[in-house]
C-alpha positions as CSV (number, residue, x, y, z in Angstrom):
1,M,189.9,-104.1,47.2
2,T,187.5,-101.7,48.5
3,I,187.3,-99.9,52.2
4,L,183.6,-98.8,52.7
5,R,182.2,-96.8,55.6
6,L,179.2,-98.6,56.9
7,D,176.1,-96.7,56.5
8,R,172.2,-97.3,56.2
9,S,172.3,-98.8,52.7
10,F,174.6,-101.4,53.9
11,T,172.6,-104.9,54.1
12,R,175.3,-107.7,54.1
13,W,174.6,-108.5,58.0
14,D,175.0,-112.3,57.6
15,E,177.9,-112.0,55.5
16,L,179.7,-109.4,58.1
17,L,178.7,-111.4,60.8
18,A,179.8,-114.6,59.2
19,L,183.8,-112.5,58.8
20,I,183.7,-111.7,62.3
21,L,183.0,-115.3,63.6
22,A,185.4,-116.9,60.7
23,A,188.5,-114.3,62.1
24,F,187.7,-114.8,65.9
25,A,187.2,-118.9,65.5
26,S,191.1,-119.3,66.0
27,M,190.5,-118.0,69.9
28,N,187.5,-120.6,70.5
29,G,188.6,-122.6,73.6
30,R,191.9,-120.5,74.0
31,I,190.4,-117.4,75.9
32,D,188.4,-117.3,78.9
33,P,185.8,-115.8,79.1
34,P,184.5,-116.7,75.2
35,S,185.0,-113.6,73.2
36,S,182.1,-111.2,72.5
37,A,182.1,-112.1,69.3
38,L,180.2,-115.2,69.6
39,K,177.2,-113.2,71.2
40,L,176.6,-111.0,68.2
41,T,174.0,-111.4,65.8
42,T,172.8,-109.6,62.5
43,R,170.6,-107.2,64.7
44,S,173.3,-106.3,67.1
45,L,175.9,-105.4,64.7
46,A,173.5,-103.5,62.6
47,E,172.8,-101.5,65.9
48,K,176.6,-101.7,66.5
49,A,176.8,-99.8,63.2
50,E,174.6,-97.2,64.2
51,A,176.4,-96.4,67.4
52,E,179.8,-96.7,66.2
53,I,182.1,-95.9,63.2
54,G,181.9,-99.1,61.1
55,H,184.5,-100.0,57.9
56,V,184.3,-103.2,55.9
57,V,187.0,-104.5,53.3
58,I,185.5,-105.4,50.1
59,E,187.8,-107.5,47.7
60,N,186.1,-109.4,44.5
61,E,182.6,-108.9,45.8
62,R,183.5,-110.4,49.0
63,L,183.7,-109.2,52.7
64,I,187.4,-109.9,53.6
65,G,187.6,-107.6,57.0
66,C,186.0,-104.8,59.2
67,L,186.6,-102.4,61.8
68,F,184.5,-100.7,64.6
69,L,185.5,-97.2,65.8
70,R,184.1,-95.7,69.0
71,P,185.1,-92.1,70.2
72,E,185.9,-92.0,73.8
73,A,186.6,-88.8,76.1
74,D,190.1,-88.8,75.3
75,C,190.8,-91.5,72.7
76,L,189.2,-93.6,69.7
77,Y,188.6,-97.2,70.7
78,V,189.6,-100.0,68.3
79,G,186.9,-102.7,68.2
80,K,186.4,-105.9,66.3
81,L,189.1,-105.5,63.9
82,A,188.7,-108.7,61.9
83,I,190.1,-110.3,58.8
84,L,189.4,-113.4,57.1
85,P,192.1,-116.3,58.2
86,E,193.1,-116.2,54.6
87,A,193.2,-112.8,54.3
88,Q,195.9,-112.1,57.2
89,G,199.4,-111.3,57.1
90,K,198.7,-109.0,53.8
91,G,199.1,-105.7,55.4
92,L,195.0,-105.2,56.0
93,G,194.9,-104.8,59.8
94,K,197.5,-101.7,59.2
95,R,195.2,-100.2,56.8
96,L,192.1,-100.3,58.8
97,L,194.5,-98.9,61.5
98,A,195.5,-95.9,59.3
99,I,191.7,-95.3,59.1
100,A,191.5,-95.4,62.5
101,E,194.3,-93.0,62.8
102,E,192.6,-90.6,60.4
103,T,189.2,-91.0,62.0
104,A,190.9,-90.0,65.4
105,A,192.7,-86.8,64.3
106,A,189.2,-85.6,62.5
107,L,187.8,-86.3,66.2
108,G,190.6,-84.2,67.4
109,L,191.5,-87.3,69.7
110,A,195.3,-87.8,70.7
111,A,195.2,-91.7,70.6
112,L,193.9,-95.0,69.7
113,R,192.9,-97.7,72.4
114,L,192.1,-101.6,72.1
115,E,191.8,-104.5,74.0
116,T,193.3,-108.0,73.4
117,R,193.0,-110.9,75.4
118,I,195.5,-112.1,77.9
119,E,196.1,-115.3,76.3
120,L,196.5,-114.0,72.9
121,T,200.3,-112.7,72.8
122,E,200.9,-113.2,69.1
123,N,198.4,-110.3,69.0
124,H,200.0,-108.1,71.8
125,A,203.4,-108.6,69.9
126,V,201.6,-107.6,66.5
127,F,200.0,-104.6,68.3
128,A,203.2,-103.3,70.0
129,A,204.6,-103.8,66.2
130,W,202.2,-101.0,64.9
131,G,203.0,-98.8,67.9
132,F,200.7,-99.8,70.4
133,S,202.0,-100.0,74.3
134,R,200.5,-101.9,77.1
135,T,198.8,-99.7,79.5
136,A,197.1,-101.6,81.6
137,E,195.7,-104.8,82.6
138,K,192.2,-105.9,83.7
139,A,189.9,-108.6,84.5
140,H,186.1,-109.4,83.2
141,P,183.9,-109.1,86.0
142,G,183.5,-112.4,87.7
143,F,187.5,-113.3,87.2
144,A,190.1,-112.6,89.8
145,R,192.9,-112.7,87.4
146,T,193.8,-110.6,84.5
147,T,191.9,-111.7,81.2
148,F,192.6,-108.7,79.0
149,I,195.0,-105.7,78.3
150,E,194.7,-102.6,77.3
151,M,196.8,-101.1,74.4
152,R,197.4,-97.5,73.2
153,K,198.8,-95.4,70.5
154,L,199.6,-92.1,70.7
155,L,199.0,-90.2,67.8
156,A,201.4,-87.8,66.6
157,P,199.8,-84.3,66.8
158,R,198.6,-82.4,63.5
159,T,199.9,-79.4,62.4
160,P,197.3,-76.7,61.1
161,A,197.5,-76.4,57.2
162,V,199.0,-72.9,56.7
């Protein structure tokens, strides 16, 4: 298994889009509004990789996971953490979040931030087990009810090497 940072040499956009759609498929019909993943195209994914820090997981030449990171003022936003259904539950999400933590530390950011839909309580539990705490409840534009929660993980300060 290899985890690669996306760069200009990456060309497997169709496969990456299929991975994200497969990983998010279980949300279809469960969340409202529908996932933004459904609006992704190969072009918008390539643009996302230009604007953010993307990683893909490759096993036996097949894309099985991905992660996109976006630096913000006080944290690193974790988005589109996606793992093929058959590869879930094997610690890959934790490995990708370790990369997020390393990236945040390298950028001097003290926390990770993510958003997860209010209906996906199993995700809330997984992220809590990984050290994230609920920090806010928010609504998508046009919704009067909470549609997603924000979670943060504070990172241990790095001690400079002597």
